[in-house]
C-alpha positions in Angstrom: 0.0 0.0 0.0 1.5 3.3 -1.1 1.1 6.2 1.4 -0.1 9.5 0.0 3.1 11.7 0.5 1.6 14.9 -1.0 1.2 17.3 1.9 -2.3 18.9 2.5 -2.5 22.7 2.0 -0.6 24.7 4.6 -0.1 21.3 6.5 -3.2 22.0 8.4 -5.0 19.0 10.0 -8.4 18.3 8.6 -10.1 18.6 11.9 -8.6 22.1 12.5 -9.6 23.2 9.0 -13.3 21.8 9.6 -13.3 23.6 12.9 -12.4 26.8 11.3 -15.0 26.5 8.6 -17.7 25.5 11.3 -16.9 28.6 13.4 -16.8 31.0 10.5 -20.1 29.5 9.0 -21.7 29.9 12.4 -20.7 33.6 12.4 -22.2 33.8 8.8 -25.4 32.5 10.3 -25.3 35.1 13.1 -24.5 37.8 10.4 -27.5 36.7 8.3 -29.7 38.0 11.0 -28.3 41.5 10.7 -29.9 42.9 7.5 -28.7 46.1 5.7 -31.2 48.3 4.2 -32.0 47.0 0.7 -35.1 46.3 -1.5 -34.1 42.5 -1.3 -34.2 41.3 2.2 -31.3 38.8 1.8 -28.6 41.6 2.0 -26.9 41.0 5.3 -23.5 40.6 7.2 -23.2 37.0 6.0 -20.3 37.7 3.8 -17.9 39.2 6.4 -16.9 35.9 8.0 -16.4 34.5 4.4 -14.0 37.5 3.6 -12.1 36.9 6.7 -11.9 33.1 6.2 -10.6 33.6 2.8 -8.0 36.3 3.8 -6.7 34.6 7.0 -7.1 30.9 6.3 -7.2 30.6 2.5 -9.3 29.8 -0.6 -10.9 26.5 0.7 -12.2 28.1 3.8 -13.4 31.1 2.0 -15.2 29.0 -0.6 -17.2 27.0 2.0 -17.9 30.1 4.4 -19.0 32.3 1.6 -21.3 29.7 0.1 -22.7 28.6 3.3 -23.2 32.2 4.5 -25.4 33.1 1.6 -27.6 30.0 2.0 -28.0 30.8 5.6 -29.2 34.3 4.7 -31.5 33.0 2.1 -33.1 30.7 4.5 -33.4 33.5 7.2 -34.9 35.8 4.6 -37.4 33.2 3.2 -35.7 32.8 -0.2 -36.8 36.1 -1.8 -35.1 35.2 -5.1 -36.3 31.6 -5.0 -34.2 28.9 -6.5 -31.8 31.5 -7.7 -30.1 31.5 -4.4 -28.3 28.2 -5.2 -26.4 29.6 -8.3 -25.8 32.9 -6.3 -24.4 30.8 -3.5 -22.1 28.9 -5.7 -20.9 32.2 -7.3 -20.3 33.6 -4.0 -18.3 30.4 -3.0 -16.1 30.9 -6.0 -15.7 34.6 -4.9 -14.5 33.3 -1.4 -12.0 31.1 -3.2 -10.9 34.1 -5.5 -10.4 36.3 -2.4 -8.2 33.7 -0.8 -6.1 33.0 -3.9 -5.6 36.8 -4.7 -4.6 37.4 -1.1 -2.0 34.7 -1.2 -0.6 36.0 -4.6 -0.7 39.7 -3.9 -2.3 41.3 -0.8 -5.5 41.9 0.9 -6.6 45.2 -0.9 -7.0 43.6 -4.5 -8.3 40.4 -2.8 -11.2 42.3 -1.1 -11.9 44.3 -4.3 -12.1 41.1 -6.2 -14.5 39.7 -3.8 -16.7 42.9 -3.8 -16.6 43.0 -7.6 -17.8 39.3 -7.9 -20.3 39.7 -5.1 -21.7 42.8 -7.0 -21.5 41.2 -10.3 -23.7 38.2 -9.3 -26.6 40.7 -9.4 -27.2 39.8 -13.1 -28.5 36.4 -11.7 -31.4 38.3 -10.1 -32.6 39.6 -13.5 -35.3 36.9 -14.0 -36.9 37.7 -10.6 -36.3 41.5 -10.4 -36.3 42.5 -14.0 -33.6 44.7 -15.5 -34.9 47.9 -13.9 -35.3 46.2 -10.4 -31.7 44.7 -10.8 -30.3 48.2 -11.7 -32.1 49.7 -8.7 -30.8 46.9 -6.4 -27.1 46.9 -7.7 -25.9 49.9 -5.5 -27.5 48.4 -2.3 -25.6 45.2 -3.1 -22.3 47.0 -3.8 -22.6 48.9 -0.5 -23.4 45.7 1.6 -20.5 43.8 0.0 -18.1 46.8 0.6 -19.3 47.1 4.2 -18.9 43.2 4.6 -15.4 43.5 3.0 -14.2 46.4 5.2 -15.3 44.8 8.4 -13.6 41.5 7.5 -10.5 43.4 6.6 -10.4 45.5 9.7 -10.7 42.1 11.8 -8.1 40.4 9.5 -5.6 43.1 9.9 -6.1 43.4 13.6 -5.8 39.6 14.2 -2.9 39.3 11.7 -0.7 42.0 13.4 -1.4 40.6 16.9 -0.2 37.1 16.1 
């Protein structure tokens, strides 16, 4: 029997990685109850833990926490966009992975900007429910919410990173 000698990313034990994801996902659920003013009720502080997980721990954690955070907010908000929340959650999961990758290659500023851009860009998936005019009206609210989530996560990330 050949033992797998390929190291896991960052040599982090799986249980620790799962615990990180679970804690950040739980914080996403808490954040999903804090709604920001918007015409669509699923805009909340669910992305801040995802931004933090992607920045501090890496792409895999960001992927999981971003995706789960959006699904938690959709559940709390009674699925205002219906089944479209599933592709949005998948898109946000990939945004979390992108934030982690960009942060590893460059730094946190372009990483957070990437996450905000992808988060805001996913508004096009709401066109079948909101229509073009409703989507254009909703876009600034989504951009503001993504920016607030990104800034909060960045402040926490910088505070934790410099203390450790």
